[in-house]
Biopython code that builds the backbone (N, CA, C, O; Angstrom):
import numpy as np
from Bio.PDB.StructureBuilder import StructureBuilder

atoms = [
    (1, "UNK", "N", (0.840, -1.204, 0.000)),
    (1, "UNK", "CA", (0.000, 0.000, 0.000)),
    (1, "UNK", "C", (0.878, 1.258, 0.000)),
    (1, "UNK", "O", (0.682, 2.148, -0.828)),
    (2, "UNK", "N", (1.831, 1.334, 0.913)),
    (2, "UNK", "CA", (2.701, 2.513, 0.985)),
    (2, "UNK", "C", (3.551, 2.612, -0.281)),
    (2, "UNK", "O", (3.709, 3.690, -0.853)),
    (3, "UNK", "N", (4.092, 1.478, -0.706)),
    (3, "UNK", "CA", (4.907, 1.458, -1.925)),
    (3, "UNK", "C", (4.089, 1.934, -3.133)),
    (3, "UNK", "O", (4.578, 2.693, -3.970)),
    (4, "UNK", "N", (2.845, 1.477, -3.205)),
    (4, "UNK", "CA", (1.971, 1.859, -4.314)),
    (4, "UNK", "C", (1.700, 3.363, -4.297)),
    (4, "UNK", "O", (1.705, 4.004, -5.348)),
    (5, "UNK", "N", (1.466, 3.928, -3.116)),
    (5, "UNK", "CA", (1.224, 5.368, -3.001)),
    (5, "UNK", "C", (2.466, 6.168, -3.394)),
    (5, "UNK", "O", (2.361, 7.196, -4.062)),
    (6, "UNK", "N", (3.647, 5.688, -2.975)),
    (6, "UNK", "CA", (4.891, 6.366, -3.353)),
    (6, "UNK", "C", (5.097, 6.319, -4.865)),
    (6, "UNK", "O", (5.512, 7.302, -5.478)),
    (7, "UNK", "N", (4.803, 5.173, -5.447)),
    (7, "UNK", "CA", (4.940, 5.020, -6.892)),
    (7, "UNK", "C", (3.993, 5.971, -7.624)),
    (7, "UNK", "O", (4.387, 6.632, -8.586)),
    (8, "UNK", "N", (2.758, 6.036, -7.168)),
    (8, "UNK", "CA", (1.772, 6.932, -7.780)),
    (8, "UNK", "C", (2.225, 8.383, -7.638)),
    (8, "UNK", "O", (2.141, 9.157, -8.591)),
    (9, "UNK", "N", (2.705, 8.753, -6.450)),
    (9, "UNK", "CA", (3.169, 10.123, -6.215)),
    (9, "UNK", "C", (4.363, 10.444, -7.112)),
    (9, "UNK", "O", (4.432, 11.535, -7.679)),
    (10, "UNK", "N", (5.294, 9.515, -7.245)),
    (10, "UNK", "CA", (6.473, 9.728, -8.086)),
    (10, "UNK", "C", (6.068, 9.906, -9.547)),
    (10, "UNK", "O", (6.568, 10.794, -10.237)),
    (11, "UNK", "N", (5.156, 9.050, -10.006)),
    (11, "UNK", "CA", (4.696, 9.165, -11.399)),
    (11, "UNK", "C", (3.958, 10.482, -11.629)),
    (11, "UNK", "O", (4.108, 11.104, -12.681)),
    (12, "UNK", "N", (3.165, 10.904, -10.650)),
    (12, "UNK", "CA", (2.453, 12.177, -10.756)),
    (12, "UNK", "C", (3.455, 13.328, -10.842)),
    (12, "UNK", "O", (3.303, 14.235, -11.661)),
    (13, "UNK", "N", (4.486, 13.282, -9.986)),
    (13, "UNK", "CA", (5.516, 14.323, -10.008)),
    (13, "UNK", "C", (6.247, 14.355, -11.350)),
    (13, "UNK", "O", (6.503, 15.424, -11.904)),
    (14, "UNK", "N", (6.580, 13.169, -11.865)),
    (14, "UNK", "CA", (7.257, 13.099, -13.164)),
    (14, "UNK", "C", (6.368, 13.676, -14.263)),
    (14, "UNK", "O", (6.833, 14.428, -15.119)),
    (15, "UNK", "N", (5.087, 13.316, -14.228)),
    (15, "UNK", "CA", (4.150, 13.817, -15.225)),
    (15, "UNK", "C", (4.042, 15.337, -15.144)),
    (15, "UNK", "O", (4.068, 16.019, -16.169)),
    (16, "UNK", "N", (3.922, 15.868, -13.924)),
    (16, "UNK", "CA", (3.806, 17.315, -13.744)),
    (16, "UNK", "C", (5.072, 18.031, -14.214)),
    (16, "UNK", "O", (4.992, 19.104, -14.813)),
    (17, "UNK", "N", (6.235, 17.443, -13.944)),
    (17, "UNK", "CA", (7.499, 18.027, -14.396)),
    (17, "UNK", "C", (7.563, 18.060, -15.925)),
    (17, "UNK", "O", (7.945, 19.070, -16.517)),
    (18, "UNK", "N", (7.186, 16.951, -16.552)),
    (18, "UNK", "CA", (7.180, 16.906, -18.016)),
    (18, "UNK", "C", (6.193, 17.917, -18.594)),
    (18, "UNK", "O", (6.474, 18.565, -19.602)),
    (19, "UNK", "N", (5.038, 18.044, -17.946)),
    (19, "UNK", "CA", (4.034, 19.008, -18.409)),
    (19, "UNK", "C", (4.568, 20.430, -18.284)),
    (19, "UNK", "O", (4.385, 21.242, -19.192)),
    (20, "UNK", "N", (5.233, 20.743, -17.157)),
    (20, "UNK", "CA", (5.817, 22.080, -16.984)),
    (20, "UNK", "C", (6.856, 22.366, -18.066)),
    (20, "UNK", "O", (6.873, 23.447, -18.655)),
    (21, "UNK", "N", (7.723, 21.381, -18.318)),
    (21, "UNK", "CA", (8.756, 21.561, -19.346)),
    (21, "UNK", "C", (8.127, 21.770, -20.720)),
    (21, "UNK", "O", (8.569, 22.619, -21.495)),
    (22, "UNK", "N", (7.100, 20.993, -21.011)),
    (22, "UNK", "CA", (6.405, 21.131, -22.298)),
    (22, "UNK", "C", (5.759, 22.506, -22.409)),
    (22, "UNK", "O", (5.871, 23.166, -23.442)),
    (23, "UNK", "N", (5.080, 22.940, -21.341)),
    (23, "UNK", "CA", (4.439, 24.256, -21.347)),
    (23, "UNK", "C", (5.467, 25.370, -21.525)),
    (23, "UNK", "O", (5.208, 26.348, -22.227)),
    (24, "UNK", "N", (6.633, 25.228, -20.893)),
    (24, "UNK", "CA", (7.692, 26.235, -21.043)),
    (24, "UNK", "C", (8.194, 26.284, -22.481)),
    (24, "UNK", "O", (8.402, 27.365, -23.031)),
    (25, "UNK", "N", (8.389, 25.111, -23.092)),
    (25, "UNK", "CA", (8.850, 25.071, -24.490)),
    (25, "UNK", "C", (7.823, 25.714, -25.416)),
    (25, "UNK", "O", (8.175, 26.468, -26.322)),
    (26, "UNK", "N", (6.556, 25.407, -25.178)),
    (26, "UNK", "CA", (5.493, 25.992, -26.004)),
    (26, "UNK", "C", (5.475, 27.503, -25.832)),
    (26, "UNK", "O", (5.359, 28.235, -26.815)),
    (27, "UNK", "N", (5.587, 27.977, -24.602)),
    (27, "UNK", "CA", (5.600, 29.421, -24.346)),
    (27, "UNK", "C", (6.780, 30.086, -25.050)),
    (27, "UNK", "O", (6.637, 31.174, -25.607)),
    (28, "UNK", "N", (7.939, 29.441, -25.027)),
    (28, "UNK", "CA", (9.109, 30.001, -25.705)),
    (28, "UNK", "C", (8.897, 30.063, -27.216)),
    (28, "UNK", "O", (9.244, 31.053, -27.860)),
    (29, "UNK", "N", (8.330, 29.006, -27.772)),
    (29, "UNK", "CA", (8.073, 28.982, -29.218)),
    (29, "UNK", "C", (7.090, 30.085, -29.593)),
    (29, "UNK", "O", (7.292, 30.789, -30.582)),
    (30, "UNK", "N", (6.031, 30.238, -28.809)),
    (30, "UNK", "CA", (5.044, 31.277, -29.099)),
    (30, "UNK", "C", (5.658, 32.665, -28.984)),
    (30, "UNK", "O", (5.367, 33.539, -29.801)),
    (31, "UNK", "N", (6.504, 32.878, -27.980)),
    (31, "UNK", "CA", (7.175, 34.176, -27.818)),
    (31, "UNK", "C", (8.088, 34.455, -29.009)),
    (31, "UNK", "O", (8.140, 35.580, -29.506)),
    (32, "UNK", "N", (8.805, 33.435, -29.465)),
    (32, "UNK", "CA", (9.677, 33.607, -30.637)),
    (32, "UNK", "C", (8.857, 33.964, -31.871)),
    (32, "UNK", "O", (9.253, 34.819, -32.662)),
    (33, "UNK", "N", (7.717, 33.306, -32.029)),
    (33, "UNK", "CA", (6.854, 33.613, -33.182)),
    (33, "UNK", "C", (6.318, 35.038, -33.107)),
    (33, "UNK", "O", (6.252, 35.735, -34.119)),
    (34, "UNK", "N", (5.930, 35.475, -31.892)),
    (34, "UNK", "CA", (5.465, 36.856, -31.722)),
    (34, "UNK", "C", (6.561, 37.842, -32.102)),
    (34, "UNK", "O", (6.312, 38.822, -32.804)),
    (35, "UNK", "N", (7.779, 37.572, -31.632)),
    (35, "UNK", "CA", (8.905, 38.453, -31.950)),
    (35, "UNK", "C", (9.157, 38.494, -33.455)),
    (35, "UNK", "O", (9.428, 39.558, -34.011)),
    (36, "UNK", "N", (9.070, 37.351, -34.109)),
    (36, "UNK", "CA", (9.304, 37.302, -35.554)),
    (36, "UNK", "C", (8.223, 38.077, -36.307)),
    (36, "UNK", "O", (8.525, 38.792, -37.263)),
    (37, "UNK", "N", (6.957, 37.938, -35.878)),
    (37, "UNK", "CA", (5.877, 38.706, -36.519)),
    (37, "UNK", "C", (6.103, 40.201, -36.338)),
    (37, "UNK", "O", (5.908, 40.982, -37.269)),
    (38, "UNK", "N", (6.514, 40.594, -35.138)),
    (38, "UNK", "CA", (6.787, 42.008, -34.877)),
    (38, "UNK", "C", (7.924, 42.500, -35.768)),
    (38, "UNK", "O", (7.839, 43.584, -36.345)),
    (39, "UNK", "N", (8.982, 41.708, -35.879)),
    (39, "UNK", "CA", (10.119, 42.080, -36.715)),
    (39, "UNK", "C", (9.681, 42.243, -38.176)),
    (39, "UNK", "O", (10.084, 43.193, -38.847)),
    (40, "UNK", "N", (8.860, 41.315, -38.656)),
    (40, "UNK", "CA", (8.375, 41.401, -40.037)),
    (40, "UNK", "C", (7.518, 42.647, -40.241)),
    (40, "UNK", "O", (7.634, 43.321, -41.265)),
    (41, "UNK", "N", (6.649, 42.958, -39.260)),
    (41, "UNK", "CA", (5.817, 44.162, -39.375)),
    (41, "UNK", "C", (6.678, 45.413, -39.436)),
    (41, "UNK", "O", (6.394, 46.332, -40.205)),
    (42, "UNK", "N", (7.741, 45.450, -38.619)),
    (42, "UNK", "CA", (8.631, 46.613, -38.620)),
    (42, "UNK", "C", (9.345, 46.755, -39.960)),
    (42, "UNK", "O", (9.499, 47.864, -40.473)),
    (43, "UNK", "N", (9.780, 45.632, -40.525)),
    (43, "UNK", "CA", (10.448, 45.670, -41.831)),
    (43, "UNK", "C", (9.488, 46.190, -42.897)),
    (43, "UNK", "O", (9.860, 47.040, -43.705)),
    (44, "UNK", "N", (8.259, 45.686, -42.903)),
    (44, "UNK", "CA", (7.263, 46.129, -43.883)),
    (44, "UNK", "C", (6.983, 47.616, -43.709)),
    (44, "UNK", "O", (6.918, 48.355, -44.691)),
    (45, "UNK", "N", (6.818, 48.059, -42.465)),
    (45, "UNK", "CA", (6.564, 49.472, -42.198)),
    (45, "UNK", "C", (7.714, 50.321, -42.729)),
    (45, "UNK", "O", (7.488, 51.329, -43.399)),
    (46, "UNK", "N", (8.945, 49.916, -42.431)),
    (46, "UNK", "CA", (10.105, 50.681, -42.878)),
    (46, "UNK", "C", (10.145, 50.763, -44.403)),
    (46, "UNK", "O", (10.395, 51.834, -44.958)),
    (47, "UNK", "N", (9.903, 49.650, -45.081)),
    (47, "UNK", "CA", (9.937, 49.645, -46.548)),
    (47, "UNK", "C", (8.860, 50.540, -47.134)),
    (47, "UNK", "O", (9.107, 51.256, -48.105)),
    (48, "UNK", "N", (7.662, 50.507, -46.551)),
    (48, "UNK", "CA", (6.583, 51.375, -47.048)),
    (48, "UNK", "C", (6.925, 52.841, -46.829)),
    (48, "UNK", "O", (6.726, 53.674, -47.713)),
    (49, "UNK", "N", (7.442, 53.147, -45.641)),
    (49, "UNK", "CA", (7.826, 54.533, -45.352)),
    (49, "UNK", "C", (8.924, 55.002, -46.301)),
    (49, "UNK", "O", (8.880, 56.131, -46.790)),
    (50, "UNK", "N", (9.893, 54.156, -46.558)),
    (50, "UNK", "CA", (10.990, 54.505, -47.461)),
    (50, "UNK", "C", (10.467, 54.716, -48.883)),
    (50, "UNK", "O", (10.884, 55.656, -49.559)),
    (51, "UNK", "N", (9.565, 53.860, -49.339)),
    (51, "UNK", "CA", (8.982, 54.009, -50.675)),
    (51, "UNK", "C", (8.193, 55.315, -50.762)),
    (51, "UNK", "O", (8.280, 56.023, -51.766)),
    (52, "UNK", "N", (7.428, 55.639, -49.726)),
    (52, "UNK", "CA", (6.657, 56.881, -49.710)),
    (52, "UNK", "C", (7.598, 58.086, -49.719)),
    (52, "UNK", "O", (7.332, 59.076, -50.400)),
    (53, "UNK", "N", (8.677, 58.006, -48.977)),
    (53, "UNK", "CA", (9.644, 59.111, -48.922)),
    (53, "UNK", "C", (10.273, 59.328, -50.295)),
    (53, "UNK", "O", (10.404, 60.464, -50.749)),
    (54, "UNK", "N", (10.659, 58.247, -50.951)),
    (54, "UNK", "CA", (11.260, 58.366, -52.280)),
    (54, "UNK", "C", (10.260, 58.926, -53.288)),
    (54, "UNK", "O", (10.623, 59.724, -54.151)),
    (55, "UNK", "N", (9.003, 58.506, -53.177)),
    (55, "UNK", "CA", (7.964, 59.031, -54.066)),
    (55, "UNK", "C", (7.791, 60.525, -53.852)),
    (55, "UNK", "O", (7.699, 61.284, -54.816)),
    (56, "UNK", "N", (7.746, 60.954, -52.590)),
    (56, "UNK", "CA", (7.616, 62.391, -52.297)),
    (56, "UNK", "C", (8.795, 63.173, -52.866)),
    (56, "UNK", "O", (8.610, 64.227, -53.474)),
    (57, "UNK", "N", (10.002, 62.657, -52.670)),
    (57, "UNK", "CA", (11.187, 63.339, -53.195)),
    (57, "UNK", "C", (11.121, 63.471, -54.714)),
    (57, "UNK", "O", (11.435, 64.524, -55.269)),
    (58, "UNK", "N", (10.710, 62.393, -55.377)),
    (58, "UNK", "CA", (10.612, 62.418, -56.834)),
    (58, "UNK", "C", (9.569, 63.431, -57.286)),
    (58, "UNK", "O", (9.801, 64.184, -58.232)),
    (59, "UNK", "N", (8.411, 63.454, -56.606)),
    (59, "UNK", "CA", (7.355, 64.406, -56.960)),
    (59, "UNK", "C", (7.819, 65.836, -56.730)),
    (59, "UNK", "O", (7.547, 66.715, -57.548)),
    (60, "UNK", "N", (8.522, 66.081, -55.617)),
    (60, "UNK", "CA", (9.028, 67.428, -55.340)),
    (60, "UNK", "C", (10.048, 67.850, -56.398)),
    (60, "UNK", "O", (10.051, 68.999, -56.839)),
    (61, "UNK", "N", (10.900, 66.931, -56.796)),
    (61, "UNK", "CA", (11.913, 67.232, -57.808)),
    (61, "UNK", "C", (11.252, 67.565, -59.145)),
    (61, "UNK", "O", (11.656, 68.510, -59.822)),
    (62, "UNK", "N", (10.229, 66.781, -59.526)),
    (62, "UNK", "CA", (9.513, 67.044, -60.771)),
    (62, "UNK", "C", (8.789, 68.379, -60.707)),
    (62, "UNK", "O", (8.738, 69.101, -61.703)),
    (63, "UNK", "N", (8.226, 68.718, -59.548)),
    (63, "UNK", "CA", (7.531, 69.997, -59.389)),
    (63, "UNK", "C", (8.523, 71.146, -59.535)),
    (63, "UNK", "O", (8.197, 72.166, -60.142)),
    (64, "UNK", "N", (9.714, 70.998, -58.996)),
    (64, "UNK", "CA", (10.737, 72.041, -59.110)),
    (64, "UNK", "C", (11.169, 72.215, -60.566)),
    (64, "UNK", "O", (11.418, 73.335, -61.013)),
    (65, "UNK", "N", (11.256, 71.117, -61.296)),
    (65, "UNK", "CA", (11.657, 71.194, -62.705)),
    (65, "UNK", "C", (10.615, 71.947, -63.525)),
    (65, "UNK", "O", (10.961, 72.656, -64.470)),
    (66, "UNK", "N", (9.341, 71.796, -63.165)),
    (66, "UNK", "CA", (8.256, 72.453, -63.900)),
    (66, "UNK", "C", (8.194, 73.949, -63.618)),
    (66, "UNK", "O", (7.627, 74.706, -64.406)),
    (67, "UNK", "N", (8.767, 74.376, -62.510)),
    (67, "UNK", "CA", (8.674, 75.801, -62.140)),
    (67, "UNK", "C", (9.531, 76.681, -63.000)),
    (67, "UNK", "O", (9.556, 77.896, -62.808)),
]
sb = StructureBuilder()
sb.init_structure("model")
sb.init_model(0)
sb.init_chain("A")
sb.init_seg("    ")
for serial, (resi, resn, name, xyz) in enumerate(atoms, 1):
    if name == "N":
        sb.init_residue(resn, " ", resi, " ")
    sb.init_atom(name, np.array(xyz, "f"), 0.0, 1.0, " ", f" {name:<3s}", serial, name[0])
structure = sb.get_structure()
């Protein structure tokens, strides 16, 4: 009886430890994915801003030529 209870407790502890480790790995993977999405959004934003800036410069230059 005592041996059986110890065995059950040990298995429960092992299961809980494995579950904690799995949950930590999943949390890390999700955090990495969030960071990657943020990085991609920043890159897209920068490229759009740069394209808009170049377009404005070109339009201003053409307007100056027409004057």
